ZAMI-949550 format. One line per 3 residues: number of its first residue (from 1); their letters; for each residue x, y, z of C-alpha. Coordinates in steps of 0.1 Angstrom, whole numbers, always signed. Each point is the difference from the previous one (the first is absolute). Last residue first. Layout:
# residues N
NUM> A> X:Y:Z | ...
//
This chain:
# residues 401
401> SMS> +819:+1109:+868 | +19:-23:-24 | +32:+21:+0
398> TLR> +1:+1:+37 | -4:-38:+2 | +29:-6:-23
395> TTV> +23:+25:+17 | -10:-20:+33 | +11:-32:-16
392> LDW> +34:+12:-10 | +6:+14:+34 | -12:-34:+14
389> VAD> +27:-16:-21 | +27:+22:+20 | -17:-9:+34
386> ALD> +3:-38:-9 | +35:+5:-9 | +6:+16:+33
383> EKS> -17:-28:+19 | +18:-26:-19 | +34:+14:+10
380> QEP> +20:+14:-28 | +19:-14:-31 | -3:+24:-29
377> FST> -35:+10:-15 | -5:+1:-37 | -31:+18:-15
374> VSG> -11:-8:-34 | -30:+18:-17 | -17:-13:-31
371> DDG> -35:+10:+11 | -10:-33:+13 | +28:+5:+27
368> LVT> +30:-20:+5 | +16:+0:+36 | +38:-15:+4
365> ATN> +9:-13:+33 | +28:-6:+25 | -9:-14:+33
362> ADA> +11:+1:+36 | -12:-21:+32 | +7:-32:-18
359> GFV> -24:-31:+1 | -5:-3:-37 | +17:+29:-18
356> KDP> +34:-18:-12 | +20:-24:+22 | -5:-27:-28
353> GVE> -21:+14:-28 | -23:+29:-7 | +1:+29:-23
350> NVV> -29:+22:+12 | -24:+20:-21 | -27:+22:+14
347> ILD> -29:+3:-23 | -21:+32:-5 | -33:+8:-15
344> AKK> -11:-36:-4 | -18:-16:-29 | +12:-35:+10
341> RIL> +12:-7:-38 | +14:+36:-3 | +20:-3:+31
338> KAR> +9:-35:-5 | +15:+7:-33 | +21:+30:+15
335> ANV> +11:-25:+28 | +16:-24:-24 | +19:+26:-18
332> VAD> +11:+15:+31 | +10:-32:+18 | +19:-15:-30
329> STE> +11:-28:+26 | -8:-12:+34 | -33:+19:+4
326> AAF> -22:+10:+29 | -28:+23:-16 | -24:+21:+22
323> AVL> -31:+17:-8 | -12:+34:+12 | -38:+7:-8
320> VQG> -15:+35:+2 | -39:+5:+2 | -14:+30:-16
317> PRR> -24:-19:-23 | -8:-35:+14 | +21:-29:-4
314> REG> -15:-33:-13 | +24:-10:-26 | +30:+12:+17
311> LEA> -10:-18:+33 | -3:-33:-22 | +35:+5:-14
308> AID> +14:+7:+36 | -16:-32:+12 | +12:-22:-27
305> PNT> -18:-34:+8 | +21:-30:+9 | +13:-22:-28
302> VLE> -2:-39:+3 | +28:-23:+11 | +3:-39:-2
299> ITP> +23:-15:+27 | +17:-32:-11 | +12:-22:+28
296> TAG> +36:-13:+0 | +5:-36:-1 | +25:-13:+27
293> TES> -15:-36:+0 | -12:+6:+35 | -18:+32:-11
290> KKI> +6:+29:+22 | -34:+10:+16 | -24:+27:-9
287> KNA> -16:+11:+32 | -36:-6:+0 | -30:+19:-15
284> AYT> +20:+5:-32 | -11:+33:-17 | -4:-2:-39
281> APR> +10:+24:-28 | +29:+14:+22 | +2:+38:-2
278> FDA> +17:+24:-22 | +7:+37:-4 | +5:+2:+39
275> PAA> -10:+35:+11 | +29:+22:+7 | -14:+30:+23
272> AMV> +7:+37:-9 | -34:+6:-18 | -4:+37:+9
269> VVD> -36:+10:-4 | -9:+36:+1 | -34:+20:+4
266> AAD> -16:-32:+16 | -37:-7:+4 | -2:-29:-25
263> AAE> +35:-10:+7 | -7:-17:+34 | -24:-27:-15
260> LTA> +23:-7:-30 | +31:-1:+24 | -17:-25:+24
257> KRL> -11:-23:-27 | +32:-1:-18 | +20:-4:+30
254> DET> -21:-31:+11 | +5:-13:-36 | +37:+4:+2
251> TAV> +1:-18:+32 | +6:+10:+37 | -17:+31:+8
248> RVL> +2:+24:+30 | -19:+34:+2 | +15:+29:+19
245> DVG> -18:+34:+4 | +28:+23:+3 | +12:+25:+24
242> APD> +28:-18:+16 | +18:-26:-19 | -5:-36:+12
239> PLT> +34:-15:+8 | +13:-19:-28 | -6:-39:-4
236> VNA> -17:+3:-34 | -18:-28:-18 | -21:+20:-23
233> AIL> -8:+35:+15 | -29:+22:-13 | +7:+35:+15
230> TVQ> -31:+24:+0 | +12:+37:+5 | -19:+32:+7
227> AGR> +25:+26:-11 | +16:+26:+22 | +36:+2:-15
224> GAA> +13:-21:+30 | -28:-27:-10 | +14:+0:-35
221> TRA> +36:-5:+14 | -10:-29:+21 | -20:-17:-28
218> FAY> +28:+3:-27 | +25:-11:+25 | -22:-31:+7
215> GQK> +1:-8:-38 | +36:+3:-2 | +6:-22:+31
212> GSS> -24:-28:-12 | +26:-26:+3 | -3:-14:-36
209> RNG> +20:-32:-5 | -25:-19:-20 | -27:-27:+5
206> LFR> -11:-35:-7 | -11:-20:+30 | +6:-29:+20
203> VPD> -13:-15:+33 | -37:-7:-5 | +6:-7:-38
200> LPE> +7:+23:-28 | -10:+32:+14 | +3:+33:-20
197> RTG> +18:+26:+20 | -2:+38:-6 | +30:+24:+6
194> GAT> -1:+32:+19 | -18:+34:-4 | -32:+15:-16
191> VVI> -7:+35:+6 | -34:+18:-3 | -2:+37:+5
188> RRG> -32:+22:+9 | +9:+35:-2 | -11:+26:+27
185> ALD> +35:+13:+5 | +23:-12:-25 | +17:+33:-3
182> RPA> +7:+4:+36 | +21:+32:-12 | +37:+2:+11
179> TPG> +5:+31:+21 | +13:-17:+32 | +22:-23:-18
176> RRL> -3:-32:-20 | +26:-15:+25 | -24:+9:+28
173> VRQ> -30:-17:-16 | +19:-31:-6 | +13:-1:+35
170> VVA> -34:+3:+13 | -13:-27:-19 | +30:-23:+13
167> FIE> -9:+11:+34 | -34:-11:-1 | +13:-33:-12
164> APD> +24:-2:+30 | -29:+9:+24 | -21:-29:-12
161> PLR> -34:+11:-13 | -24:+11:+27 | -31:-26:-2
158> GKG> -31:+11:-14 | -11:-27:-23 | -13:-31:+20
155> TDA> +3:-20:+31 | -17:+7:+31 | +8:-19:+33
152> GTL> +10:+28:+20 | +15:+30:-18 | +9:-9:-36
149> RGS> +16:-32:-14 | +7:+2:-39 | -4:+23:-30
146> APE> +22:+30:-7 | -11:+36:-1 | +1:+18:-33
143> IVV> +24:+30:+0 | -15:+34:-3 | +25:+24:-18
140> VGR> -16:+34:+2 | -3:+17:-34 | -31:+19:+8
137> HRL> -21:-28:-20 | +16:-25:+23 | -14:+19:+31
134> TAV> -35:+2:-18 | +0:-37:-9 | +11:-10:+37
131> NDV> -29:+21:+13 | -25:-14:-23 | +11:-36:+9
128> TAP> -1:+8:+37 | -35:+14:-3 | -11:-31:-21
125> HEW> +11:-23:+28 | +26:-25:-14 | +28:+11:+23
122> MET> -25:+1:+30 | -13:-34:-6 | +36:-15:-5
119> HMA> +10:+12:+35 | +27:+28:-1 | +33:+9:-13
116> PAL> +8:+26:-26 | +35:+10:-10 | +1:+36:-11
113> VVP> +29:+16:-21 | +4:+37:-5 | +22:+16:-23
110> CRA> +12:+36:+8 | -24:+31:+3 | -11:-7:+36
107> TLL> -21:+26:+17 | -31:-19:+2 | +17:-34:+7
104> TNT> +19:+18:+29 | -33:+15:+15 | -15:-36:-2
101> LLD> +30:-13:+22 | +0:+28:+24 | -36:-3:+11
98> DAL> -34:+12:-12 | +7:+10:-35 | -27:-13:-23
95> GHA> +6:+0:-37 | -29:-23:-10 | +23:-28:-14
92> ARA> +24:+3:+28 | -27:-2:+26 | -15:-32:-18
89> LLD> +32:-16:-3 | +8:+5:+37 | -34:-15:+11
86> ATA> +8:-31:-22 | +33:-4:+15 | +33:+9:-16
83> PAV> +26:-22:+16 | +26:+11:-11 | +0:+36:-13
80> VVL> +26:+12:-22 | +11:+35:-6 | +27:+8:-24
77> DAQ> +27:+26:-5 | -14:+19:+31 | +9:+37:+8
74> QGL> -35:+14:-9 | -20:-27:+17 | +18:+2:+32
71> RVH> +2:+38:+1 | -37:+5:-2 | -14:-19:+29
68> PVE> +35:+4:+16 | -3:+39:+7 | +34:+0:+16
65> HVD> -13:+23:+26 | -28:-24:+7 | +25:-26:+14
62> SWV> -31:-23:+9 | -34:+15:-7 | -6:-15:-33
59> DDA> -7:-36:+12 | +16:-34:-3 | +36:+6:+11
56> VPQ> +31:-18:-2 | +35:+16:+4 | +29:-16:-24
53> GSL> +24:-27:+6 | -20:-23:-22 | +0:-32:+20
50> AAW> +1:+17:+33 | -26:+26:-7 | -24:-26:-14
47> TPA> +3:-23:+30 | -3:+30:+23 | -32:+10:-15
44> GVF> -18:-32:+7 | -13:-27:-24 | -35:-13:+3
41> RLA> -18:+28:+17 | +25:+24:-16 | -18:-9:-35
38> AST> -32:+13:+13 | +15:+34:+6 | +12:+0:-35
35> PVV> +36:-6:-5 | +26:+25:-17 | +35:-16:-3
32> RVR> +27:+22:-12 | +25:-18:-22 | +34:+9:-10
29> NGS> +8:-24:-29 | +34:-19:-3 | -11:-35:-8
26> ETL> +2:-9:+36 | -27:+27:+7 | -26:-13:-24
23> LRL> +6:-36:+8 | -4:+6:+37 | -32:+22:-4
20> LEC> -14:-31:-22 | +6:-23:+30 | -17:+23:+23
17> AKY> -28:+4:-25 | -8:-35:+9 | -12:+8:+33
14> AAI> -27:+23:-14 | -16:-30:-15 | -25:-1:+29
11> GGG> -15:+32:-15 | +2:+37:+8 | +19:+15:-27
8> VGL> +37:+5:-3 | +15:+29:-20 | +35:-3:-10
5> VVE> +14:+34:-12 | +30:-4:-20 | +30:+26:-7
2> AM> +24:-17:-24 | +36:-2:+6
//
């Protein structure tokens, strides 16, 4: 059972923290809710106390004999703040300690996860940008807010991510342990996921079986390790992961443009998507009909660009590239040739087929390195596999710095 402090900032999204609290307690954690005084104007202390089964206070004067302003941070295995308002981010970045929550943040030596929520203009303000950069530099996991409907009629980036997705980040941080370093803090990561679709006519396309689950696992685990993540998703129907910038694409050319643009500033690019190798040479403006004579139409295919190889050609010094190889036979031999051809640092090899890899929650893989290394991973959850590959990546990053 982990000791978790759930901080709640004074924003309209405070009501969503009730769901996060339920997820935390039902998974066996002991949770102490520490709201700000402003948060209590949105959700009352009795609600937090009833849901957590623990006393609730927002100031340092309650239960003084227990020294809560020090004890809570010292005893916590994790502190998560949702929502974290612009004001709270600023106070945390500057080390202010004017209420129980900011005192707890100062005394905590455990992992800290902040889930910001505010209007777009506030999130994009240079002061907030600098505060977030400062916190991330210190190893705090500041997950990216979602885009969508905000307070009133406003729409944009700044929405609190879905509580289930925040909970997923928290779980990954807890599983890595209270002393695990936030070894991707400050790093810019690009992950591609899903399978591209090449339109044949208005109702048909060429595609593949990729679900995007492994790519999403890479994005989630990187966010849990403190990275700033851009996830480029091709035709994926999974819930949006908390803490990432999500870019949706459809075709291989869409994926190519988005990945090349995002990769310019990235420290690591993980190419987990399955881009279609071919596309129809022509697109039919109307649905292709069956012939009355029973004749079968001939579809001419052309080769799509090799995105991973293009990234390998234009990579900048110090950038780590992780490619993927989905093979049905001679997996390691074929993957090693791809590793060289694409000029990647690592390539994750999967043997695919009926009921293998695509759409599954678990994965088995071999990772080949350009230094000749071979690392095999037994079947495990796709999140655990992603974390294991990130360990290999962080070793590369450290050796380059």
